[in-house]
Each structure stands twice: as C-alpha cells, then as structure tokens.
BALOBA-1460 file (C-alpha; in Angstrom, 3 decimals):
// residues 327
<rec num="1" residu="x" x="33.403" y="101.733" z="-152.723"/>
<rec num="2" residu="x" x="36.261" y="99.880" z="-151.064"/>
<rec num="3" residu="x" x="36.065" y="99.154" z="-147.353"/>
<rec num="4" residu="x" x="38.726" y="100.247" z="-144.841"/>
<rec num="5" residu="x" x="41.056" y="101.497" z="-147.549"/>
<rec num="6" residu="x" x="41.613" y="97.946" z="-148.840"/>
<rec num="7" residu="x" x="41.281" y="99.263" z="-152.416"/>
<rec num="8" residu="x" x="45.010" y="99.948" z="-152.197"/>
<rec num="9" residu="x" x="45.511" y="96.180" z="-152.178"/>
<rec num="10" residu="x" x="43.196" y="95.513" z="-155.109"/>
<rec num="11" residu="x" x="45.886" y="94.905" z="-157.720"/>
<rec num="12" residu="x" x="47.786" y="92.622" z="-155.330"/>
<rec num="13" residu="x" x="44.693" y="90.514" z="-154.701"/>
<rec num="14" residu="x" x="44.132" y="90.405" z="-158.454"/>
<rec num="15" residu="x" x="47.673" y="89.120" z="-158.983"/>
<rec num="16" residu="x" x="47.069" y="86.527" z="-156.240"/>
<rec num="17" residu="x" x="43.999" y="85.294" z="-158.124"/>
<rec num="18" residu="x" x="45.941" y="84.830" z="-161.346"/>
<rec num="19" residu="x" x="48.796" y="83.022" z="-159.560"/>
<rec num="20" residu="x" x="46.631" y="80.689" z="-157.481"/>
<rec num="21" residu="x" x="43.527" y="80.100" z="-159.587"/>
<rec num="22" residu="x" x="44.504" y="80.256" z="-163.248"/>
<rec num="23" residu="x" x="46.668" y="78.375" z="-165.714"/>
<rec num="24" residu="x" x="46.412" y="77.285" z="-169.349"/>
<rec num="25" residu="x" x="43.378" y="75.135" z="-168.570"/>
<rec num="26" residu="x" x="41.686" y="77.296" z="-165.929"/>
<rec num="27" residu="x" x="40.653" y="80.893" z="-166.565"/>
<rec num="28" residu="x" x="38.626" y="83.521" z="-164.738"/>
<rec num="29" residu="x" x="36.095" y="86.066" z="-165.981"/>
<rec num="30" residu="x" x="35.651" y="89.692" z="-164.963"/>
<rec num="31" residu="x" x="32.426" y="88.906" z="-163.086"/>
<rec num="32" residu="x" x="34.253" y="86.213" z="-161.084"/>
<rec num="33" residu="x" x="37.072" y="88.640" z="-160.322"/>
<rec num="34" residu="x" x="34.637" y="91.233" z="-159.025"/>
<rec num="35" residu="x" x="32.937" y="88.648" z="-156.789"/>
<rec num="36" residu="x" x="36.297" y="87.453" z="-155.479"/>
<rec num="37" residu="x" x="37.391" y="90.995" z="-154.677"/>
<rec num="38" residu="x" x="34.163" y="91.500" z="-152.716"/>
<rec num="39" residu="x" x="35.272" y="88.650" z="-150.456"/>
<rec num="40" residu="x" x="38.291" y="90.809" z="-149.587"/>
<rec num="41" residu="x" x="36.061" y="93.785" z="-148.875"/>
<rec num="42" residu="x" x="36.803" y="95.514" z="-152.189"/>
<rec num="43" residu="x" x="34.218" y="96.756" z="-154.678"/>
<rec num="44" residu="x" x="35.455" y="97.339" z="-158.217"/>
<rec num="45" residu="x" x="34.172" y="98.331" z="-161.633"/>
<rec num="46" residu="x" x="34.898" y="96.443" z="-164.819"/>
<rec num="47" residu="x" x="36.858" y="99.353" z="-166.268"/>
<rec num="48" residu="x" x="39.257" y="99.414" z="-163.303"/>
<rec num="49" residu="x" x="39.811" y="95.629" z="-163.575"/>
<rec num="50" residu="x" x="40.810" y="95.974" z="-167.245"/>
<rec num="51" residu="x" x="43.250" y="98.727" z="-166.278"/>
<rec num="52" residu="x" x="44.739" y="96.590" z="-163.475"/>
<rec num="53" residu="x" x="45.192" y="93.623" z="-165.824"/>
<rec num="54" residu="x" x="47.091" y="95.872" z="-168.240"/>
<rec num="55" residu="x" x="49.270" y="97.066" z="-165.348"/>
<rec num="56" residu="x" x="50.068" y="93.489" z="-164.349"/>
<rec num="57" residu="x" x="51.056" y="92.741" z="-167.945"/>
<rec num="58" residu="x" x="53.442" y="95.713" z="-167.923"/>
<rec num="59" residu="x" x="54.793" y="94.399" z="-164.593"/>
<rec num="60" residu="x" x="55.661" y="91.129" z="-166.323"/>
<rec num="61" residu="x" x="52.784" y="88.697" z="-165.787"/>
<rec num="62" residu="x" x="52.017" y="86.740" z="-168.951"/>
<rec num="63" residu="x" x="48.237" y="87.176" z="-168.817"/>
<rec num="64" residu="x" x="46.294" y="85.951" z="-171.827"/>
<rec num="65" residu="x" x="42.603" y="85.915" z="-172.621"/>
<rec num="66" residu="x" x="40.274" y="83.504" z="-174.357"/>
<rec num="67" residu="x" x="36.715" y="83.900" z="-175.537"/>
<rec num="68" residu="x" x="33.862" y="81.464" z="-175.118"/>
<rec num="69" residu="x" x="30.519" y="82.873" z="-174.066"/>
<rec num="70" residu="x" x="32.460" y="85.663" z="-172.400"/>
<rec num="71" residu="x" x="36.065" y="86.827" z="-172.259"/>
<rec num="72" residu="x" x="38.137" y="85.125" z="-169.585"/>
<rec num="73" residu="x" x="41.741" y="85.608" z="-168.476"/>
<rec num="74" residu="x" x="44.501" y="83.297" z="-167.271"/>
<rec num="75" residu="x" x="48.220" y="83.228" z="-166.505"/>
<rec num="76" residu="x" x="49.767" y="81.669" z="-169.605"/>
<rec num="77" residu="x" x="53.298" y="81.050" z="-168.312"/>
<rec num="78" residu="x" x="55.262" y="81.050" z="-165.082"/>
<rec num="79" residu="x" x="58.846" y="80.977" z="-163.862"/>
<rec num="80" residu="x" x="58.514" y="77.189" z="-163.570"/>
<rec num="81" residu="x" x="56.416" y="75.107" z="-165.952"/>
<rec num="82" residu="x" x="54.499" y="72.077" z="-164.665"/>
<rec num="83" residu="x" x="56.938" y="69.460" z="-166.078"/>
<rec num="84" residu="x" x="59.823" y="71.281" z="-164.344"/>
<rec num="85" residu="x" x="57.962" y="71.246" z="-161.028"/>
<rec num="86" residu="x" x="57.308" y="67.518" z="-161.444"/>
<rec num="87" residu="x" x="61.065" y="67.001" z="-161.834"/>
<rec num="88" residu="x" x="61.715" y="68.972" z="-158.650"/>
<rec num="89" residu="x" x="59.128" y="66.945" z="-156.739"/>
<rec num="90" residu="x" x="60.706" y="63.726" z="-158.032"/>
<rec num="91" residu="x" x="64.161" y="64.903" z="-156.925"/>
<rec num="92" residu="x" x="62.951" y="65.761" z="-153.418"/>
<rec num="93" residu="x" x="61.025" y="62.558" z="-152.843"/>
<rec num="94" residu="x" x="63.879" y="60.415" z="-154.206"/>
<rec num="95" residu="x" x="66.528" y="62.157" z="-152.085"/>
<rec num="96" residu="x" x="67.383" y="59.821" z="-149.253"/>
<rec num="97" residu="x" x="69.287" y="62.498" z="-147.350"/>
<rec num="98" residu="x" x="66.140" y="64.669" z="-146.973"/>
<rec num="99" residu="x" x="63.923" y="63.510" z="-144.095"/>
<rec num="100" residu="x" x="60.206" y="62.713" z="-144.466"/>
<rec num="101" residu="x" x="59.260" y="65.902" z="-142.644"/>
<rec num="102" residu="x" x="61.520" y="68.149" z="-144.710"/>
<rec num="103" residu="x" x="60.485" y="66.397" z="-147.949"/>
<rec num="104" residu="x" x="56.838" y="67.201" z="-147.318"/>
<rec num="105" residu="x" x="57.691" y="70.798" z="-146.393"/>
<rec num="106" residu="x" x="59.718" y="71.300" z="-149.582"/>
<rec num="107" residu="x" x="57.053" y="69.731" z="-151.783"/>
<rec num="108" residu="x" x="54.426" y="72.042" z="-150.291"/>
<rec num="109" residu="x" x="56.625" y="75.000" z="-151.227"/>
<rec num="110" residu="x" x="57.081" y="73.640" z="-154.758"/>
<rec num="111" residu="x" x="53.296" y="73.337" z="-155.071"/>
<rec num="112" residu="x" x="52.972" y="77.050" z="-154.283"/>
<rec num="113" residu="x" x="54.850" y="77.819" z="-157.511"/>
<rec num="114" residu="x" x="51.854" y="76.858" z="-159.633"/>
<rec num="115" residu="x" x="48.068" y="77.172" z="-159.544"/>
<rec num="116" residu="x" x="46.052" y="75.235" z="-156.976"/>
<rec num="117" residu="x" x="44.589" y="73.034" z="-159.727"/>
<rec num="118" residu="x" x="48.007" y="72.094" z="-161.069"/>
<rec num="119" residu="x" x="49.307" y="71.653" z="-157.512"/>
<rec num="120" residu="x" x="46.755" y="68.855" z="-157.162"/>
<rec num="121" residu="x" x="48.410" y="67.143" z="-160.130"/>
<rec num="122" residu="x" x="51.759" y="67.370" z="-158.341"/>
<rec num="123" residu="x" x="50.220" y="65.931" z="-155.187"/>
<rec num="124" residu="x" x="49.055" y="62.830" z="-157.071"/>
<rec num="125" residu="x" x="52.660" y="61.816" z="-157.748"/>
<rec num="126" residu="x" x="53.963" y="62.300" z="-154.194"/>
<rec num="127" residu="x" x="54.954" y="58.981" z="-152.607"/>
<rec num="128" residu="x" x="57.268" y="60.016" z="-149.786"/>
<rec num="129" residu="x" x="55.782" y="57.938" z="-146.968"/>
<rec num="130" residu="x" x="57.444" y="54.570" z="-147.590"/>
<rec num="131" residu="x" x="60.707" y="55.704" z="-149.130"/>
<rec num="132" residu="x" x="64.049" y="55.172" z="-147.361"/>
<rec num="133" residu="x" x="64.897" y="58.532" z="-145.810"/>
<rec num="134" residu="x" x="67.428" y="60.031" z="-143.432"/>
<rec num="135" residu="x" x="66.356" y="60.211" z="-139.783"/>
<rec num="136" residu="x" x="68.591" y="63.201" z="-139.048"/>
<rec num="137" residu="x" x="66.380" y="66.305" z="-139.128"/>
<rec num="138" residu="x" x="69.426" y="68.624" z="-138.976"/>
<rec num="139" residu="x" x="70.883" y="67.663" z="-142.354"/>
<rec num="140" residu="x" x="69.119" y="70.539" z="-144.112"/>
<rec num="141" residu="x" x="70.902" y="73.035" z="-141.868"/>
<rec num="142" residu="x" x="74.180" y="71.090" z="-141.911"/>
<rec num="143" residu="x" x="74.379" y="71.549" z="-145.678"/>
<rec num="144" residu="x" x="73.755" y="75.275" z="-145.316"/>
<rec num="145" residu="x" x="76.535" y="75.703" z="-142.733"/>
<rec num="146" residu="x" x="78.999" y="73.728" z="-144.837"/>
<rec num="147" residu="x" x="78.217" y="75.839" z="-147.905"/>
<rec num="148" residu="x" x="78.800" y="78.920" z="-145.751"/>
<rec num="149" residu="x" x="82.188" y="77.633" z="-144.561"/>
<rec num="150" residu="x" x="83.313" y="76.804" z="-148.101"/>
<rec num="151" residu="x" x="82.215" y="80.222" z="-149.400"/>
<rec num="152" residu="x" x="83.981" y="82.003" z="-146.525"/>
<rec num="153" residu="x" x="87.146" y="79.843" z="-146.755"/>
<rec num="154" residu="x" x="86.849" y="78.659" z="-143.133"/>
<rec num="155" residu="x" x="87.248" y="75.467" z="-141.163"/>
<rec num="156" residu="x" x="84.382" y="73.716" z="-139.424"/>
<rec num="157" residu="x" x="84.148" y="71.590" z="-136.298"/>
<rec num="158" residu="x" x="81.568" y="68.890" z="-135.575"/>
<rec num="159" residu="x" x="80.823" y="65.638" z="-133.837"/>
<rec num="160" residu="x" x="80.511" y="62.479" z="-135.912"/>
<rec num="161" residu="x" x="78.263" y="59.550" z="-135.067"/>
<rec num="162" residu="x" x="76.962" y="56.156" z="-136.116"/>
<rec num="163" residu="x" x="73.675" y="54.470" z="-135.187"/>
<rec num="164" residu="x" x="73.435" y="51.389" z="-132.999"/>
<rec num="165" residu="x" x="70.806" y="48.659" z="-133.304"/>
<rec num="166" residu="x" x="68.368" y="50.755" z="-131.292"/>
<rec num="167" residu="x" x="68.780" y="53.614" z="-133.797"/>
<rec num="168" residu="x" x="70.536" y="55.676" z="-131.147"/>
<rec num="169" residu="x" x="73.458" y="57.956" z="-131.946"/>
<rec num="170" residu="x" x="76.882" y="56.709" z="-130.862"/>
<rec num="171" residu="x" x="79.526" y="59.409" z="-131.238"/>
<rec num="172" residu="x" x="82.934" y="58.475" z="-132.556"/>
<rec num="173" residu="x" x="86.025" y="59.433" z="-130.520"/>
<rec num="174" residu="x" x="83.767" y="59.565" z="-127.453"/>
<rec num="175" residu="x" x="82.232" y="62.779" z="-128.762"/>
<rec num="176" residu="x" x="85.532" y="64.594" z="-129.407"/>
<rec num="177" residu="x" x="85.035" y="67.244" z="-132.088"/>
<rec num="178" residu="x" x="86.499" y="66.877" z="-135.574"/>
<rec num="179" residu="x" x="88.068" y="69.943" z="-137.219"/>
<rec num="180" residu="x" x="88.289" y="69.903" z="-141.018"/>
<rec num="181" residu="x" x="88.954" y="72.159" z="-144.012"/>
<rec num="182" residu="x" x="85.909" y="71.656" z="-146.280"/>
<rec num="183" residu="x" x="86.399" y="72.101" z="-150.023"/>
<rec num="184" residu="x" x="83.270" y="70.688" z="-151.607"/>
<rec num="185" residu="x" x="79.937" y="68.966" z="-151.099"/>
<rec num="186" residu="x" x="79.116" y="65.921" z="-153.183"/>
<rec num="187" residu="x" x="75.875" y="63.996" z="-153.640"/>
<rec num="188" residu="x" x="76.783" y="60.367" z="-154.237"/>
<rec num="189" residu="x" x="74.619" y="57.246" z="-154.061"/>
<rec num="190" residu="x" x="71.733" y="59.315" z="-152.624"/>
<rec num="191" residu="x" x="73.830" y="60.663" z="-149.749"/>
<rec num="192" residu="x" x="75.449" y="64.053" z="-149.166"/>
<rec num="193" residu="x" x="79.173" y="64.124" z="-148.342"/>
<rec num="194" residu="x" x="81.537" y="66.932" z="-147.428"/>
<rec num="195" residu="x" x="84.991" y="66.530" z="-148.939"/>
<rec num="196" residu="x" x="87.798" y="68.025" z="-146.847"/>
<rec num="197" residu="x" x="91.528" y="68.541" z="-147.366"/>
<rec num="198" residu="x" x="93.848" y="66.731" z="-144.939"/>
<rec num="199" residu="x" x="97.042" y="68.801" z="-145.046"/>
<rec num="200" residu="x" x="99.189" y="66.419" z="-142.986"/>
<rec num="201" residu="x" x="98.963" y="63.696" z="-145.633"/>
<rec num="202" residu="x" x="98.154" y="65.984" z="-148.592"/>
<rec num="203" residu="x" x="94.979" y="64.111" z="-149.456"/>
<rec num="204" residu="x" x="91.224" y="64.386" z="-149.172"/>
<rec num="205" residu="x" x="88.771" y="62.717" z="-146.815"/>
<rec num="206" residu="x" x="84.993" y="62.770" z="-146.731"/>
<rec num="207" residu="x" x="82.188" y="62.546" z="-144.188"/>
<rec num="208" residu="x" x="78.472" y="61.794" z="-144.451"/>
<rec num="209" residu="x" x="76.667" y="65.077" z="-143.813"/>
<rec num="210" residu="x" x="73.706" y="63.330" z="-142.161"/>
<rec num="211" residu="x" x="76.116" y="61.772" z="-139.628"/>
<rec num="212" residu="x" x="77.512" y="65.154" z="-138.577"/>
<rec num="213" residu="x" x="76.204" y="66.876" z="-135.452"/>
<rec num="214" residu="x" x="76.627" y="70.329" z="-133.839"/>
<rec num="215" residu="x" x="78.448" y="71.836" z="-136.818"/>
<rec num="216" residu="x" x="80.199" y="75.147" z="-136.117"/>
<rec num="217" residu="x" x="81.833" y="77.430" z="-138.678"/>
<rec num="218" residu="x" x="85.162" y="78.493" z="-137.167"/>
<rec num="219" residu="x" x="87.008" y="81.785" z="-137.542"/>
<rec num="220" residu="x" x="90.122" y="79.842" z="-138.554"/>
<rec num="221" residu="x" x="90.965" y="79.922" z="-142.287"/>
<rec num="222" residu="x" x="90.925" y="76.440" z="-143.848"/>
<rec num="223" residu="x" x="94.202" y="74.770" z="-144.852"/>
<rec num="224" residu="x" x="95.309" y="75.833" z="-148.346"/>
<rec num="225" residu="x" x="96.026" y="73.173" z="-150.955"/>
<rec num="226" residu="x" x="99.656" y="72.490" z="-151.818"/>
<rec num="227" residu="x" x="100.725" y="74.165" z="-155.042"/>
<rec num="228" residu="x" x="100.895" y="70.856" z="-156.901"/>
<rec num="229" residu="x" x="97.616" y="69.534" z="-155.481"/>
<rec num="230" residu="x" x="94.721" y="69.525" z="-157.943"/>
<rec num="231" residu="x" x="91.226" y="68.957" z="-156.614"/>
<rec num="232" residu="x" x="88.477" y="67.771" z="-158.943"/>
<rec num="233" residu="x" x="85.325" y="66.722" z="-157.096"/>
<rec num="234" residu="x" x="83.989" y="64.711" z="-160.056"/>
<rec num="235" residu="x" x="87.229" y="62.722" z="-160.347"/>
<rec num="236" residu="x" x="87.289" y="62.163" z="-156.607"/>
<rec num="237" residu="x" x="83.748" y="60.779" z="-156.633"/>
<rec num="238" residu="x" x="84.501" y="58.467" z="-159.566"/>
<rec num="239" residu="x" x="87.599" y="57.038" z="-157.878"/>
<rec num="240" residu="x" x="86.061" y="56.578" z="-154.452"/>
<rec num="241" residu="x" x="83.148" y="54.271" z="-155.371"/>
<rec num="242" residu="x" x="80.163" y="55.282" z="-153.260"/>
<rec num="243" residu="x" x="82.452" y="57.267" z="-150.975"/>
<rec num="244" residu="x" x="84.143" y="54.255" z="-149.358"/>
<rec num="245" residu="x" x="87.773" y="54.992" z="-148.557"/>
<rec num="246" residu="x" x="90.526" y="52.817" z="-149.937"/>
<rec num="247" residu="x" x="94.062" y="52.817" z="-151.274"/>
<rec num="248" residu="x" x="94.654" y="54.714" z="-154.523"/>
<rec num="249" residu="x" x="95.572" y="52.363" z="-157.345"/>
<rec num="250" residu="x" x="95.745" y="52.518" z="-161.122"/>
<rec num="251" residu="x" x="93.909" y="49.387" z="-162.248"/>
<rec num="252" residu="x" x="93.527" y="47.642" z="-165.590"/>
<rec num="253" residu="x" x="89.985" y="46.333" z="-166.035"/>
<rec num="254" residu="x" x="88.602" y="44.213" z="-168.849"/>
<rec num="255" residu="x" x="84.905" y="43.915" z="-169.763"/>
<rec num="256" residu="x" x="82.641" y="42.184" z="-172.223"/>
<rec num="257" residu="x" x="81.404" y="44.618" z="-174.858"/>
<rec num="258" residu="x" x="77.822" y="44.678" z="-173.592"/>
<rec num="259" residu="x" x="78.995" y="46.443" z="-170.409"/>
<rec num="260" residu="x" x="80.184" y="49.577" z="-172.198"/>
<rec num="261" residu="x" x="77.187" y="51.615" z="-171.003"/>
<rec num="262" residu="x" x="77.761" y="50.651" z="-167.370"/>
<rec num="263" residu="x" x="81.455" y="51.546" z="-167.640"/>
<rec num="264" residu="x" x="80.688" y="54.944" z="-169.158"/>
<rec num="265" residu="x" x="78.061" y="55.585" z="-166.474"/>
<rec num="266" residu="x" x="80.596" y="54.798" z="-163.756"/>
<rec num="267" residu="x" x="83.747" y="56.441" z="-165.127"/>
<rec num="268" residu="x" x="82.375" y="59.105" z="-167.454"/>
<rec num="269" residu="x" x="82.406" y="59.597" z="-171.202"/>
<rec num="270" residu="x" x="86.027" y="60.794" z="-171.199"/>
<rec num="271" residu="x" x="87.443" y="57.418" z="-170.134"/>
<rec num="272" residu="x" x="89.768" y="55.919" z="-172.720"/>
<rec num="273" residu="x" x="88.499" y="52.573" z="-174.057"/>
<rec num="274" residu="x" x="90.867" y="50.021" z="-175.586"/>
<rec num="275" residu="x" x="89.548" y="47.230" z="-177.799"/>
<rec num="276" residu="x" x="91.026" y="43.898" z="-176.671"/>
<rec num="277" residu="x" x="89.149" y="41.489" z="-178.942"/>
<rec num="278" residu="x" x="85.930" y="41.292" z="-180.921"/>
<rec num="279" residu="x" x="84.091" y="40.564" z="-177.659"/>
<rec num="280" residu="x" x="86.008" y="42.580" z="-175.045"/>
<rec num="281" residu="x" x="87.439" y="46.000" z="-174.210"/>
<rec num="282" residu="x" x="89.573" y="47.375" z="-171.384"/>
<rec num="283" residu="x" x="90.205" y="50.589" z="-169.455"/>
<rec num="284" residu="x" x="92.947" y="51.857" z="-167.184"/>
<rec num="285" residu="x" x="91.832" y="54.181" z="-164.428"/>
<rec num="286" residu="x" x="92.654" y="55.286" z="-160.902"/>
<rec num="287" residu="x" x="90.301" y="54.033" z="-158.173"/>
<rec num="288" residu="x" x="90.288" y="53.696" z="-154.399"/>
<rec num="289" residu="x" x="90.474" y="49.945" z="-153.904"/>
<rec num="290" residu="x" x="87.865" y="48.960" z="-151.323"/>
<rec num="291" residu="x" x="85.174" y="46.374" z="-150.694"/>
<rec num="292" residu="x" x="82.753" y="48.667" z="-152.540"/>
<rec num="293" residu="x" x="84.975" y="48.662" z="-155.634"/>
<rec num="294" residu="x" x="85.179" y="44.864" z="-155.471"/>
<rec num="295" residu="x" x="81.380" y="44.658" z="-155.101"/>
<rec num="296" residu="x" x="80.945" y="46.822" z="-158.176"/>
<rec num="297" residu="x" x="83.170" y="44.493" z="-160.228"/>
<rec num="298" residu="x" x="81.585" y="41.338" z="-158.781"/>
<rec num="299" residu="x" x="78.040" y="42.349" z="-159.741"/>
<rec num="300" residu="x" x="78.924" y="41.735" z="-163.411"/>
<rec num="301" residu="x" x="80.158" y="38.172" z="-162.811"/>
<rec num="302" residu="x" x="82.204" y="36.733" z="-165.683"/>
<rec num="303" residu="x" x="81.682" y="39.864" z="-167.777"/>
<rec num="304" residu="x" x="84.163" y="41.981" z="-165.737"/>
<rec num="305" residu="x" x="87.755" y="41.150" z="-164.791"/>
<rec num="306" residu="x" x="90.533" y="42.846" z="-162.822"/>
<rec num="307" residu="x" x="93.677" y="42.309" z="-164.911"/>
<rec num="308" residu="x" x="96.337" y="44.318" z="-163.073"/>
<rec num="309" residu="x" x="97.938" y="44.966" z="-160.651"/>
<rec num="310" residu="x" x="98.406" y="41.435" z="-159.364"/>
<rec num="311" residu="x" x="98.031" y="42.308" z="-155.675"/>
<rec num="312" residu="x" x="94.617" y="43.878" z="-156.402"/>
<rec num="313" residu="x" x="93.597" y="40.661" z="-158.210"/>
<rec num="314" residu="x" x="94.695" y="38.678" z="-155.158"/>
<rec num="315" residu="x" x="92.734" y="40.971" z="-152.816"/>
<rec num="316" residu="x" x="89.663" y="40.517" z="-155.003"/>
<rec num="317" residu="x" x="90.048" y="36.724" z="-154.799"/>
<rec num="318" residu="x" x="90.268" y="36.967" z="-150.996"/>
<rec num="319" residu="x" x="87.164" y="39.153" z="-150.986"/>
<rec num="320" residu="x" x="85.192" y="36.557" z="-152.959"/>
<rec num="321" residu="x" x="86.557" y="33.665" z="-150.878"/>
<rec num="322" residu="x" x="85.425" y="35.285" z="-147.625"/>
<rec num="323" residu="x" x="81.939" y="35.653" z="-149.024"/>
<rec num="324" residu="x" x="81.812" y="32.014" z="-150.154"/>
<rec num="325" residu="x" x="82.870" y="30.850" z="-146.702"/>
<rec num="326" residu="x" x="79.597" y="32.143" z="-145.307"/>
<rec num="327" residu="x" x="77.697" y="29.644" z="-147.475"/>
C-alpha cells in the first residue's frame, strides 16, 4: 500500500524516472521501477506499472521497450535530441555577451532537458572558464527589457558607460540618462546591440547592451519612422562593420578571386559580383566608412583594393600611414 497518500503521485514519479534515467542507451526494468517507487514511499504492483506506462504513452511520451533477459523500457525521443542540445551548449559557451555565471546557469538548465547520463556527455564539452566573457551580470535582464520595449512600441532610458583601466564603470555624459526609440536587437561580432531610430537626423544609432545600465521602459511611445524610411536590420549590420559608426558611402571594391567566400560571408549571397579580369572581381555596396571597415580591407593585403570614391581611398592611405608611423 502507498504511504501518506503518495500513490496519487505515482505516475508523476514514473514520468520523472523516464525523463531523468532513461534514453536510447539506458533503460529501466519493472523491478527497478518498483524499487525506485519504494524510495518515494510508494508500493506498486507490476500490473499497475504497465497501466501507468500506457497512460504516459497516451499523454505523449515516446516510451519504447527492449528485451534482453527481461523487458526494459526507455524514453526513445525528446523535444530536444542530444546533438541539438550540444549546439545550444556551444552557443552559450561561445557567447561573449553572456557572463561566466549566467553561462553556467543556462548550461545546467540545458542539461535538464535530457537524461542524467546524456547530461554527463554535455558536461564533458563545457569549457566556459577561460573564455572571454562579459563582466556585466545585468545583460541578461537588459535584453529582456529591450525586447519588452520593442514589443510594446515604447522608448527606453538608460545610463551608458565604459570601463577604465581598473575595470571600473565610467558613465558617459556624467551619468545623464539616454532616451532612445529601440527598433531591433542585433548580435554582431559576439556582442549584443540595440538599434534605435534617431528622428532628428532620420537615421539609426546603436549601443552595446552590456554597456547599458539601469534600463527603464518608459510610457512614452517611441518615435515613428518617416514614411520613406526603410529599416532592415541585416542591411544595417552589413554596412556598419562590427557596429562601428561611420559615414555612409557607396564604395567600389576590387578583390582577387580567391576572396569570393570572404566577400559573400561579409556582404551576403545577394551581393552583385562583377568580373573585372580572369583574376579579379568587384562589388559596389554601401558601407559606413570607419577604422573597422579599413581594418577589414587591410587584413587581405594586396588581394583587396578600394577603387572609389577617391576620398575614401585617401582616407584609407592615411589610416595605413598612421599605423606605419608607430613602427
């Protein structure tokens, strides 16, 4: 007989066993189930266990059985398969904007989505400790508040800071609060950014989410876009080059043919490619001209060239000259 009425929980404990202890490689027999239930203060007969397993199948659990010396049961499939969970763990541990503490918390939660045996396999590939991570513990909640503001069509206010050499926060504008109209969040170069509309100049600006502090969702409705303004977050990210601001320019770039993959990775598969010679091709695209754009071009040495406009070529020369002067 069950103790203290805990028999009412029998089927829930049975489901817990299947979720935590079984998978394709680990099964459980009826005798083991009965012993496990006794640990919860529940006595059960074989016949009732068979009936409960059938009920769990009707409920939606994919319980299968296999025969060796005796018949054993296991959970054959789950909402997330092991390879999918490995991808999620990889994404969390590679995300620079998620702190060490939050990374470990999230990975623990991901592990709970599979059996304890398979969770051990996930744990073997966790290498969070020495990865470059954000030191702002509030970023997780900052993202949530910004999503809320965007969904509710509202402005947000916040303080914005940098770090000094002692890793202390130094607020910009002496701590004066920024007020923006957020339109999107973008994950670029392992950092989260909020992209906001600046009505006065009819353009967009962005801020590092991990550098935002004391975010408040305001009652004020965010500024609407002008009728002719089109906002495409993917295009914005491509033009801005690692989210460094710069002046919008349409540039003509020429590359050696072996850089075609890098160009497509940077500008997307829709970019129009023009053959210039048997060894070279060119593109014309809009970018925000900045030191980050120049650095991207410079990394390819002689294989990449800025062709037009002339003043951008001259700025690139000045950029390279200033670097050489340090040596």
